[in-house]
C-alpha positions, 0 to 999 in steps of 0.5 A: 802870696798864696798860690790861689791869689797868683792864679787869680792875678794871672787870669785877670792879667790874661783877660785884660791883655786879650781884651786890649789885643782884641780892641786895639791890636788884632784888627789893624795888625790883620789889615797890615798883614794883608798889605804885606801879603800883597807887597811881599808875597814870597815872604808870606808864602814861605810862612804858609808852608812853615805854618803847617808844622803846627798841625797836630797830625805830624806828631800824634801819629808818630807818637801813637805809633811809638807808644804802640811799638814800645807796648809791644816790645815790652811784652816780648820775652826777648826784649832786653832792658824792658824798663828803658823801653817802658819809659820811652813808651810812657814818654811817647804816651805823655806827649801824645796825650798832652797834644790830644787833650789840648786839641780837644779842649781848643776845639770845644772852646772854638765852637763855643766862642765862635770868633770870626777869622781874619778871612771874614774881615777881608771878605765881609768886613766882619770882626766879631763873634758868633757863638756855637757856629759851624764852619772853620771860618768861625773857629778862630779863638784860640789858635789850634796850631799855637795850642799844638806847638806849645803843648808839644814844646812844653811837654818836651821841655818837661821831659828833656829840659835841655831842649827848652831853648829850641823847643820854645823857639819852635813854639813861638814861631808857629803863632808868628806864622799864623799871624803872618799868613792872616789865619789868626789874630794875635789874641788867638795865638796867645790864647792857644799858647796858654791852653796848650801850656796849661793842658800839658801840666794838667796831663802831667798831674793826671799821669802822676796823681789821678790813677792814670799810672795804673793805665800806664802800667797796663800798657807798659807792664813794668814796675815803674811806680817811682818814675814819672812822666 
């Protein structure tokens, strides 16, 4: 089977799964999680704290700082093993760009789609879409936390394959937390996971094939044309 056919089948399968979740799963699951919150408030409170690990700020700032420090040290004459420093900086930059690009795309999709969050189902019994709406309550699809979690995890798996199990477990735990705290529907988290994953591979392709190598070598001026993110 041609790769283009595989991509098409995957896209069709994704659309079908999302449609089924929206029609038959999202609403009843959200209503059920509301009762869980009432009956097991402490359990849900734990996940309310945990779900903040899906915020991109916890990763973007340290990654940007790490890349900046490496870019500084690689230029200092006294720095030893500059290639190792440059490689570390490039990895910081790659993960930072993966998370950032995925987040920007997710925010754009959220605004265009305008899906109501579960809070509007709870308060106003509204379950649906209002495209191009302002306000966080209309930005449910896809889940930004899930996008961040999967873009972080997949980029780390690419760089450090041995971390694939803990990285994947972390990535899966964030979408679960978003559903438990009723901040997103299940289909939102699935879409966020897909956006995050695809943007990592798009970023890796751009780093390697679309002239960004030149930018990387300007930031980390070491002859590393054979190295890839």
